[in-house]
N, C-alpha and C positions, 0 to 999 in steps of 0.2 A: 212339359213331361218328356217330349222327345229329346230336348236339349240336355236335361238331367241324365237321361239314360245314355246319351251319346258321351257325355263327359265321364260318366261312371265307367264306360266301356273302354276308355283309352289306355289307362295306366298299365304299362308293361306287356300288353298283348302282342305287339309285333315280334318280340323275342321268341315267341312260341312257334312261329310259322316256319315250316320247312317246305321247300319247293320240290315237287316230285318231277325229276328229270324225265321219267318215263311218260309223263303227261305233257311236258313242255316241248320235248323234241319233235313229236309229230305235229304239234301246233306250229312250231317255227318252220318246219319243212313245208307244210301246207300253205302258210303265208308266203313263203318264198315262191312256190309255184304260182300262186295267185298273182303276185306282183309281176312275174314273168308274163302272164297273160295280159295284165293291165298295161304293161310296158308296150306289148305288141299292139294293142288296140289304140294306144296313144301316140303312135309313131307319126301320124299325120296331123297332130294337134300341137299347138304351142305348149311348151312344157309346163308353164305356170298355170295353165287352164286345163291341163290333162287330168284324167281320172287317176292316173298313176301318181301324180304329185299330190292331188287332194287326198287320195287314200293314204299316202305316206304321212300327211299331216294328221289325219284321223288316227292312224296307228300310234303316232307319238302321243297325241292327246289321250287316246284310250289307255295306253300303258301308264301314263301319268295318273289318270283317274283310278285305275286298278291299284296302283301303288299307294295312293292316298287312302283308299278304302281298307287297306291292311290295318289301319289304326282302330277300326271298329271291331269290337268283339262279336262273335256270332249271336250272343244273346240279344244284341241290338236288333238283328233281323227277325229273330223269333218274337221279341216283345212288340215290335212295331209292325209286324206283318199285316195286321188288320187295318191299321191306320194308313199304311202304304197302299193297301187295296182300295180304300175309300178315295185316296188321292188319285189313283189310277182312273177310277170311274169318273171323277171330276175332270181330269185331263182329256179323257175320251169325249166327254160332253163338250168341252171347249173346242175340240177339233171341228165340231159342226158349225161353230161360229166363225171359223177361219175361211178365207177365200179359197175357192177351188184351185188345186195345183196338180198338174199331170192327171187330170180326169177324176180327182177325188179330193176329199177333205180328210187326209190322214196325218197332216203335219201341223205343228204349231210353229209359226214364224217368229223368231227372235232376232231381229236385225237380219244379217245375211244367213244366219243358221236356220235350218228347217229340221226340227226334232220330231220324231215319230213316236208318240206315247205307246202305241201298240207294241213296238219293239221292246222297250224297257218294261212294259207291262208283263211280258213273258216271265221275267224274273219275279216281279211282284206277285203274280198269280201262283207261281211255284212256291214262294214263301208262305202265302196265305193258305194254300192247300196243305203244305207240310206242317204248318202249325195246327190246323184243324185235325189232320190225321194223326198228329202226335197227341194232342190234348184228349181226343175222344177215341183213343185206341181200344178201350174196353167196350165201347158201344157199337163198334163197326159191324157186329153181326146182326144188328137191327136195320132193316131196310130203310126206315125213315131217316136214320142218321147218315145213310149213304147218299141220300138225295141232296144233302147240303153241299158237299164238294162239287156235285154236278151243277148245282145252281150257281156256285161261286165261279165256275168256268163259263157257264152259259151267259150270264149277265154281260161281262165285257165282250164276249164273242159276238153277241147280238149287236152291240154298239159298233164293233169293228166291221161287221157285215154291212152296216149302213154307210160306211165311209166311201166306197165299198172296198173290202179287202177280205174276200172269202177264204183265201189260202191261210192267212194268219189266224182267222177265227177258228179254222179247223184244227190248227196247232193247239190252241187253248183247250179244246175239247179232248184232243188226243192225249195231252199231258195229264189231264185229270184222270183219264181211264187208267193209264199206266201207273201213276202214283197210287191210285186206289188199289190196284192189283199188288203193288209192292208192299202196301201197308197191311196186306193180309185179308182183304175182302174176298168173300167166296166167289168162285168162278160162276156159280149159278146167278148170284146177284149181278155180277158184271154182264152176264149173258142177257139178263132181263133189261138192263140199262141200254145195251147195244142193240137189242132186238128191233126196236122201232126204226132205227136208222137202216137196218137191213130190209125191213118191211117196205120202207120208202123206196129204196133202190130197186128191189125186186118187183115193186108194184107197177113198173113200166112194162113188164112182160108177164102175161097170164100164166105161162107154164113155170117160169122161175118163181113167181109168187106162190103158186100151188105147192111146189116142192118145198119152199121155205115154210109154209104153214104146216106141212106134214112134219118137217124137222122140229118146228116149235112144239107141236103136240107131243112128239116123242120125248123131247127134252123135259117138258113139264111132267110127263108121265113117269119117267125114270128118276126125276128129281123128287118124286112123291110130293109134289106141290098140292096144297089143299085145294079142293074143288073150287071154292069161291075165288081164291086168288088166281088159280089157273084160268078160270073163265074170264076174269078181268084182264089178265095179261094177254090172253088170246084175242079178246075183243078189241083191246087197245091196238094191238098190232094189225089186226084186220082193218081197223079204221085208218091207221097210218098208210097202209097199202093203197087204200082208195084215194088218199090225198096226193098220190104221186103226180097225176096230171096237173093238179093245182100248183104243186111245187114247181113243176117244169114251167108253167106259165108265169110264175112269180120271178123266175130268173131273168136277169138282164139279157138282151139279145146277144151280146158278146160272150156271156157265160154259156148260153145255149150253143153258140157256134164252136166254142172251145171243146165242149163235151162231144159234139158231133165230129169234130176234127180228130178226137182221140180214136173214134171208131174207123175213120177213113180220112187221112190227111189230104189225100189227092182229090177229095170231093170239092175242096175250095182252095186250090193251090195258090191263088193270088190274094186270098183273104185270110180266113182264120187258120188255114193250113200252111201258110207261107213260112212262118217262123220255124215250125217243126221240120218241114221239108228242107229248108236251108241248113238247119242244124244237123240233120242226118247227113246231108251232102258234105258238110264240113268235116264231120267226124269220120265218115267213110273215106273221104279223099286223103285224109292224113295217113292212112295205113297204120303200120306197126310203129314206125319211128318218126312219122310226121314230116312236114315239108321244110321245117326250120323256122326259127323265130323271125317274124316279120314277113314270111313268105306265103302266108295263107291267103289264097285268092278270095275265098268266101268272106273272110274278115276284112281285108283291105280294099276290096272292091265294093264293100258296103252291102253285100247281098245278105249277110247275117245281121239281123236287127238285135238291138240291146245286147251287143256282144260282150260288154264289160259288166253286165249285171246278171240277167236271167240265164244267158247262154255262154257264160265264161268257159264252161267245160267244153263247148264246141270249139272254141278258140284253141284251147289246150290240145284237144284231140286232133285238130287240123295241123297245128304247127309242131307239136311234140309227140303226137301219135298215140295209139291205143296203149302202148306201154306206159306212158305218163299217166293216163287215166287209171290204169291198173294200180300204179304206185299210189295215186291219190286215194283210191278206195282202200288200199292196205293201210295207209296212214290214218284214215278216218276210223277204220276198224280197230287199229291199235289204240287210238285215243279213247274211243267209246268203251272198249273192253277194260281199259285201265280205270276209267271213271266208275264203271259198274263194279269193278273189283274193290275199289276203295269204298264205294257205297255199301257193299255187302259185308265189309269187315269192320266198319266203324260201329261203335256202341251208341253213338249219338243219333237217335232216331230222326230228329229234325234235319240233321246234316245228310243222313242217308236218303231220306225222301227228297230233299232238295236236289241232291246230286243226280238222282234218278230222273227228276224232272228236267234238269239241264240236259242230260244225255238224250232224253226223249225228244226234246226240241231240236237238238242238233241232228238226230237220226231222221226225223220227219223231213227236215229241210234237205238233207242229203238225198233221201229216197225220192222225194217229189221233184227236186231240181234235176237230178240225173234222169228221172223218168220223163220230165219235160223235154230234155235235150234229145232223147232217143225216141220220143213219140209214144212212150208207154203210159204216160199220164197227161191229163189236160194241162194246158199252160195256165198256171195260177199266179205267177209272179213271185214265187218264193226263191230267194237267192241261195247261193251255195256258201256255207259257213267258211269264214276266213279268206275267201277267194273273190266273191262277187264285190263289185264296187258298191259302197253304201256306208256312210259314217255311223249312223245309228246302229245298223246291223253289226258292223265290225266291233263297235264298242260292246254291244250286247254279248256277242260270242266270246270276247276276251273276258268279260265279266263272269261268264259261266266258268271259265278256267280259274280265274282269280278267286272267286267266291268258293269254288270247290276246295281250294287249298285253305282258305280262311276258316271255313266251316269245320274242316277236319282238324285244324289246329285248336279249335275250341272244344274238342271232345271231352266230356266230363271224366 
């Protein structure tokens, strides 16, 4: 079935593709800055074993894969979305059978390659959600139909949490919420879906939880919710609030330390707070224009950990300065706004929803990674798109861009 659809999708499609320069230019510039950072972190390493060289190989391979996929018509992704989703679940289950690597079971080893299904799964979940929200557009005013896409995101997210990879799991949930909003689901229904998460968070503080319960009552009242449903929603959120201590105890010790570090990084300067403090020092010492490529003391004296992945922006800030970080943020903003502009103008609903999903994933990565580097968010291990070292992640990010163009070319 998949083979027949694939062959049927090939004939003549590539001739329809037009590449959007306003989308490609910021990607190329961000990649350039990222390679400058990786070059700096690789100065003390043999070239062939450096992250700079390996990332360059992954870039070439990723561009080749993106180019090959241009032969598939968008209807292939639409028609096979659910089968790809089932395949994702199977791959995530296989990771539990793999030997532990870097403190988790997130990768499937194929010879020297280590592939991370959760990364490619972001694309698969976006396609599965886009198909459901396209097929059931007329029924999305009914609450029971809204629970399905939430479940589609929760199932792989729970498997990813067990790997453990909480940061990626959160992305799966975030993309579902944004795509549901884009599809036209009412704000009240989205509020009801998000309310339990807020109840869990505020449940750690009596006063915050009391204020939240008051807000919940007011929203239910002004939304003119039926008394029975209002009582159920309120009771469910009250229950979630009481589960906060149990949730805290269920977190791994390192996850608890990361959250506590967010509140006060100096509380554990040689432990959980070390990464954040060194990152802040690196960014602050760079000033406006930076110390120069290869001149960063925090980077090259190895005070800054995982400088080529999670904290690549700290390397850029130290050696190229705050001005370079500002340019990076402008380029990311340019790219995301262009993607959303194309999503809002296309008449192909599946493409529109998919592009919004891709944009959301990139945005969450940018916010969380930048927040990690400055201590505004807990360290979750989410890399910076197009810049952090990581083959699977680089391929996924480039697929977002390539698939955006391919989906737009297949507009009915």
